[in-house]
C-alpha positions as CSV (number, residue, x, y, z in Angstrom):
1,M,15.0,-12.3,-15.5
2,P,18.5,-13.4,-15.3
3,G,19.6,-10.5,-12.9
4,K,17.1,-11.6,-10.3
5,G,18.3,-15.2,-10.5
6,L,21.8,-14.2,-9.8
7,Q,20.7,-12.0,-7.0
8,S,18.8,-15.0,-5.4
9,L,22.0,-17.3,-6.0
10,A,24.0,-14.9,-4.5
11,R,21.9,-14.5,-1.4
12,S,21.9,-18.4,-1.0
13,I,25.7,-18.8,-1.1
14,L,27.4,-15.5,0.2
15,P,27.9,-14.8,3.9
16,R,24.9,-12.6,5.2
17,P,27.3,-9.6,5.9
18,V,29.0,-10.0,2.3
19,G,25.8,-10.2,0.6
20,R,24.5,-7.2,2.7
21,A,27.5,-5.2,1.9
22,I,26.9,-5.9,-1.9
23,R,23.2,-4.8,-1.7
24,Q,23.9,-1.6,0.1
25,A,26.7,-0.8,-2.5
26,A,24.2,-1.6,-5.5
27,A,21.5,0.6,-3.6
28,A,23.8,3.4,-3.3
29,G,24.6,3.3,-7.0
30,R,21.1,3.5,-8.1
31,R,20.4,6.3,-5.6
32,L,23.4,8.3,-7.2
33,T,22.0,7.6,-10.6
34,L,18.5,8.8,-9.8
35,E,19.9,11.9,-8.0
36,R,21.3,13.1,-11.3
37,K,17.8,13.1,-12.7
38,L,16.3,15.3,-10.1
39,P,17.0,19.0,-11.7
40,A,14.4,18.0,-14.5
41,A,12.3,15.6,-12.5
42,E,9.2,17.8,-11.8
43,D,8.9,19.2,-15.5
44,R,9.2,15.5,-16.8
45,F,6.7,14.3,-14.4
46,L,4.1,17.1,-15.3
47,V,4.5,16.4,-19.1
48,A,4.1,12.8,-18.7
49,Y,1.1,13.1,-16.1
50,E,-0.7,15.6,-18.6
51,N,-0.2,13.0,-21.5
52,Y,-1.5,10.2,-19.2
53,W,-4.9,12.2,-18.7
54,S,-5.1,13.0,-22.2
55,N,-4.7,9.3,-23.8
56,G,-5.2,7.1,-20.6
57,V,-1.8,5.2,-21.2
58,V,0.4,4.7,-18.4
59,P,4.1,5.2,-19.4
60,A,6.5,2.6,-18.6
61,E,8.6,4.9,-16.6
62,A,5.7,6.3,-14.8
63,E,6.9,4.8,-11.2
64,Q,10.3,6.3,-11.5
65,L,9.0,9.6,-12.7
66,L,6.5,9.8,-9.6
67,H,9.4,8.9,-7.2
68,L,11.6,11.6,-8.7
69,A,9.0,14.2,-8.6
70,T,8.2,13.4,-5.2
71,W,11.8,13.6,-4.0
72,S,12.4,16.9,-5.8
73,S,9.2,18.9,-4.6
74,G,9.6,17.5,-1.0
75,G,6.6,15.2,-1.5
76,V,4.0,18.0,-2.6
77,L,3.9,18.0,-6.5
78,P,2.3,14.8,-7.5
79,G,-0.7,15.1,-5.0
80,A,-1.4,18.7,-6.1
81,A,-1.3,17.4,-9.7
82,A,-3.7,14.6,-8.9
83,R,-6.2,16.7,-7.2
84,S,-6.3,19.4,-10.1
85,H,-6.8,16.5,-12.9
86,G,-9.5,14.3,-11.3
87,R,-13.3,14.4,-11.5
88,P,-14.7,15.9,-8.2
89,F,-16.0,13.2,-5.7
90,D,-19.8,12.8,-6.0
91,P,-20.9,10.3,-3.2
92,D,-24.3,9.8,-5.1
93,R,-22.4,7.7,-7.5
94,F,-22.1,5.2,-4.8
95,T,-25.5,5.1,-3.3
96,A,-26.1,1.6,-4.7
97,F,-23.2,0.0,-2.7
98,P,-24.1,-2.0,0.5
99,D,-23.5,-0.3,3.9
100,E,-22.9,-3.4,6.2
101,L,-19.4,-3.8,7.5
102,L,-18.3,-0.3,7.8
103,R,-21.3,1.4,9.3
104,G,-19.3,2.2,12.4
105,I,-17.1,4.8,10.3
106,D,-18.2,8.3,9.6
107,P,-16.4,9.2,6.2
108,E,-16.1,12.8,6.7
109,T,-14.5,12.1,10.2
110,A,-12.2,9.6,8.9
111,A,-11.3,11.9,6.0
112,D,-10.7,15.1,8.2
113,A,-8.5,13.0,10.5
114,V,-6.3,11.6,7.6
115,E,-6.1,15.2,6.2
116,S,-4.9,16.5,9.5
117,D,-2.6,13.7,10.9
118,G,-2.1,11.1,8.0
119,Y,-4.1,8.3,9.8
120,Y,-7.5,7.4,11.3
121,V,-8.2,4.5,13.6
122,A,-11.8,3.6,13.5
123,P,-13.9,3.3,17.0
124,A,-15.4,0.1,15.8
125,R,-14.2,-3.3,15.0
126,L,-15.1,-5.8,12.3
127,P,-17.2,-8.8,13.2
128,S,-15.3,-12.2,13.8
129,D,-17.0,-14.0,10.8
130,V,-15.5,-11.5,8.4
131,L,-12.1,-11.8,10.0
132,D,-12.3,-15.8,10.2
133,D,-13.2,-15.8,6.5
134,I,-10.3,-13.7,5.4
135,L,-7.8,-15.4,7.7
136,Y,-9.0,-18.8,6.5
137,R,-8.3,-17.9,3.0
138,L,-4.8,-16.4,4.1
139,E,-3.6,-19.5,5.7
140,A,-4.9,-22.0,3.2
141,G,-2.2,-20.5,0.6
142,P,-0.6,-20.3,-1.5
143,A,1.3,-17.4,-0.3
144,R,4.7,-16.1,-1.4
145,P,7.6,-15.9,1.0
146,R,9.5,-12.7,1.6
147,G,12.6,-11.6,3.6
148,D,16.0,-10.1,3.5
149,G,18.5,-12.8,2.4
150,L,15.8,-15.5,2.5
151,G,17.0,-18.7,0.8
152,P,14.7,-21.0,-1.4
153,V,11.5,-21.4,0.3
154,P,8.7,-22.3,-1.9
155,N,5.2,-20.9,-2.3
156,G,2.5,-22.5,-0.1
157,R,0.8,-22.0,3.3
158,P,2.4,-19.3,5.5
159,G,4.6,-20.6,8.2
160,P,7.6,-19.4,10.4
161,D,10.3,-20.4,8.0
162,A,10.0,-16.8,6.4
163,P,9.4,-13.5,8.1
164,T,6.4,-12.5,6.0
165,W,4.0,-14.2,3.3
166,W,2.2,-12.4,0.6
167,M,-1.0,-13.5,-1.1
168,D,-1.7,-12.6,-4.7
169,P,-4.9,-10.6,-5.0
170,S,-6.2,-13.2,-7.3
171,E,-6.2,-15.7,-4.5
172,A,-7.2,-13.2,-1.7
173,I,-10.3,-12.0,-3.7
174,E,-11.7,-15.6,-3.3
175,S,-12.6,-14.8,0.1
176,T,-16.4,-13.8,0.3
177,A,-15.6,-11.2,3.2
178,V,-12.6,-9.6,0.9
179,R,-15.2,-9.0,-1.7
180,R,-17.8,-7.6,0.9
181,L,-15.4,-5.1,2.1
182,L,-14.5,-4.1,-1.4
183,A,-18.3,-3.3,-2.1
184,E,-18.7,-1.1,1.1
185,R,-20.0,2.3,0.4
186,R,-18.3,3.9,3.2
187,L,-14.8,2.7,1.9
188,A,-15.6,4.5,-1.5
189,E,-16.7,7.8,0.6
190,V,-13.6,8.0,2.7
191,G,-11.5,7.5,-0.2
192,G,-13.3,10.3,-2.3
193,R,-13.7,12.6,0.5
194,Y,-10.1,12.4,1.4
195,L,-8.8,12.6,-2.0
196,G,-11.0,15.1,-3.2
197,V,-11.8,13.4,-6.6
198,E,-13.3,10.2,-7.7
199,P,-11.2,7.3,-6.3
200,L,-10.4,4.0,-7.8
201,I,-9.3,0.5,-6.1
202,M,-5.8,0.4,-6.5
203,S,-5.0,-3.0,-5.2
204,V,-6.0,-5.5,-2.3
205,V,-3.1,-7.0,0.0
206,L,-3.1,-9.8,2.2
207,W,0.0,-11.1,4.3
208,K,1.0,-12.6,7.3
209,S,4.2,-12.2,9.6
210,F,5.8,-14.3,11.9
211,A,8.6,-13.7,14.7
212,W,11.9,-13.1,13.2
213,R,15.4,-12.5,14.7
214,V,15.6,-8.9,13.2
215,A,13.4,-6.1,11.8
216,D,12.9,-7.4,8.1
217,S,13.5,-4.6,5.4
218,N,11.9,-6.6,2.7
219,S,8.8,-7.0,4.7
220,A,8.5,-3.1,5.4
221,Q,9.5,-3.4,8.9
222,Q,11.8,-0.2,8.6
223,F,10.5,3.3,8.1
224,H,9.8,4.2,4.5
225,F,7.1,6.0,2.5
226,D,5.0,4.5,-0.1
227,N,5.1,6.3,-3.6
228,D,2.6,4.1,-5.1
229,R,0.3,6.7,-7.3
230,A,0.2,10.5,-7.4
231,A,-2.5,10.5,-4.4
232,F,-4.0,7.6,-2.3
233,V,-5.1,6.5,0.9
234,K,-5.0,2.8,2.2
235,M,-7.5,1.0,4.6
236,F,-5.8,-1.7,7.1
237,V,-7.5,-4.5,8.9
238,Y,-6.0,-6.5,11.9
239,L,-6.8,-10.1,11.4
240,T,-5.2,-10.9,14.5
241,D,-4.7,-9.1,18.0
242,V,-1.6,-6.8,17.7
243,G,0.0,-5.7,20.7
244,L,3.7,-4.3,21.0
245,D,5.3,-7.5,20.3
246,N,3.3,-8.4,17.2
247,G,4.6,-5.9,14.8
248,P,2.2,-3.0,15.3
249,H,1.9,-0.4,12.5
250,T,3.9,2.7,13.3
251,Y,2.9,6.0,11.7
252,V,4.8,9.3,12.0
253,A,1.9,11.8,12.4
254,R,1.7,14.7,9.9
255,S,4.6,13.4,7.7
256,H,2.1,12.7,4.9
257,R,2.6,16.4,3.3
258,E,5.9,18.3,2.6
259,K,9.0,16.3,3.8
260,P,12.6,16.6,4.3
261,K,14.3,15.9,0.8
262,Q,16.9,14.2,2.7
263,L,14.6,11.2,3.7
264,L,13.0,10.8,0.1
265,H,15.6,9.0,-1.5
266,G,13.1,5.9,-1.5
267,G,15.6,3.6,0.6
268,R,14.5,2.1,4.1
269,L,15.3,4.5,6.8
270,T,16.5,4.0,10.3
271,D,14.6,5.2,13.5
272,E,17.5,7.6,14.0
273,A,17.2,9.0,10.6
274,V,13.6,9.7,11.1
275,A,14.0,11.0,14.6
276,R,16.4,13.8,13.4
277,H,13.4,15.3,11.6
278,Y,10.3,14.1,13.5
279,P,10.2,13.8,17.3
280,R,9.4,10.3,18.6
281,S,6.4,11.8,20.4
282,D,4.6,12.2,16.8
283,W,5.1,8.5,16.2
284,R,1.8,6.7,16.4
285,V,2.2,3.0,17.5
286,I,-1.1,1.3,16.4
287,T,-2.1,-1.7,18.6
288,G,-5.6,-3.1,18.7
289,D,-7.6,-6.3,18.8
290,R,-8.3,-8.4,15.8
291,G,-10.9,-6.6,13.5
292,T,-9.2,-3.2,14.3
293,V,-9.5,-0.8,11.1
294,F,-7.7,2.0,10.3
295,F,-6.8,4.4,7.4
296,A,-3.7,6.0,6.4
297,D,-2.0,8.1,3.6
298,T,1.2,6.1,3.7
299,Q,3.2,8.7,1.8
300,G,3.6,9.7,5.3
301,F,6.5,7.8,7.0
302,H,5.6,4.4,8.4
303,K,6.6,0.9,9.1
304,G,5.2,-2.5,10.0
305,G,7.2,-3.2,13.4
306,Q,9.3,-6.2,13.9
307,V,7.3,-9.2,15.1
308,S,9.2,-10.4,18.1
309,S,6.7,-12.9,19.3
310,G,3.6,-14.3,18.0
311,E,2.4,-13.5,14.4
312,R,0.5,-10.6,12.8
313,A,-2.0,-11.0,9.9
314,M,-3.3,-8.0,7.8
315,F,-5.5,-7.1,5.0
316,Q,-5.5,-3.8,3.1
317,I,-7.4,-2.1,0.5
318,N,-5.7,0.8,-1.3
319,L,-7.6,3.6,-3.3
320,A,-5.9,6.0,-5.5
321,T,-6.9,9.0,-7.6
322,D,-5.6,7.4,-10.8
323,R,-3.7,4.7,-12.4
324,F,-0.2,6.8,-12.9
325,G,2.5,4.8,-11.0
326,I,3.1,1.2,-10.0
327,T,1.8,-1.6,-12.3
328,E,-1.0,-3.6,-10.8
329,P,-2.0,-6.6,-12.8
330,P,-5.7,-7.0,-13.0
331,I,-7.5,-10.0,-11.7
332,G,-9.5,-10.4,-15.0
333,S,-12.0,-8.3,-17.1
334,P,-15.4,-7.1,-16.1
335,Q,-16.9,-10.1,-17.3
336,D,-14.8,-12.1,-14.6
337,A,-16.1,-10.2,-11.6
338,L,-17.4,-12.7,-9.0
339,C,-21.2,-12.5,-8.2
340,E,-21.2,-10.0,-5.2
341,L,-19.1,-7.5,-7.4
342,G,-20.6,-7.9,-10.9
343,P,-23.5,-5.5,-10.7
344,L,-21.2,-2.9,-8.9
345,V,-18.5,-3.2,-11.4
346,A,-21.2,-2.5,-14.1
347,T,-22.4,0.6,-12.4
348,A,-19.0,1.8,-11.4
349,P,-16.5,0.5,-13.9
350,R,-13.8,3.1,-13.1
351,Y,-13.8,2.4,-9.3
352,F,-12.9,-1.3,-10.0
353,A,-11.1,-0.8,-13.3
354,E,-7.6,-1.8,-11.8
355,L,-9.1,-5.2,-10.5
356,Y,-11.2,-5.8,-13.4
357,R,-9.9,-4.1,-16.3
358,E,-11.1,-3.5,-19.9
359,P,-8.4,-3.7,-22.6
360,T,-8.6,0.5,-22.5
361,A,-9.2,1.6,-19.0
362,P,-10.0,5.1,-18.0
363,P,-7.5,7.5,-16.5
């Protein structure tokens, strides 16, 4: 897209303060444009969402409709709509799934904790061979560099010349351990019990962050809330030891339900802005050894802390109620599913529909 090319060129030739001022002015203009649409936001979302459940087609403007409905309603409308439309969760639909890597997690306990506080840290860690397999895949590349004002850095193996490197899901799923985790029965059960409806896998995310001079907005190292789908929950895995200096995930407890509209414009938020509404005593900094697993509803305010020394590698699986929201390109068709997943994709096609999609996928 020409506009993006010009933005990249500007980042590479303009002094950082000038470039930052231009980006801030552009963001303020976009915010003002969106604010003018707020009075009609809830009605427009409900009409589009009803149509989606009728015809299975995600409209091109779904992401913006979802954002505006969230903003206008203080964060409550999309989730309520999702739970009223989805098919009730039935754990028996997943009895054929393996139960190996997440046996230390009780799905009901995890779902109740996320419902109450917005997050849940599992008591048991994943084994080293699983972590090694995923980390080996990430470090082999190719991954995509990301960072504020980052100059031209080519895709490749993650390194300290960019704050964060992201791997495409089609590359991440080549890890045997990634596929094993996607097939875990208790993953589906946590998602289904928390969401209250039959879940689907929205996406897989694999990334690595390095020590950088400042917190990087492009790497989600400032407070924000996610607005990926109407309702969702995410499982995170630390692939490296994460202490206070390695950019631990910080979550504002109980911020996943109704929220102050002043914070819902969609831009990054300073610590001070969040502290005006949520006491710092409610900010949960999640540190842990490699293999630490936690779940979070990231519609609550959160950030990945700045990596001030060392590095941090993470893996994430996102579960949602439906496909209305951001567009996630599929890895392939159901016939392309790799051997460990093939039988499960056949028995639970909707659960895997965002990864392996038929031309007409169910809502």
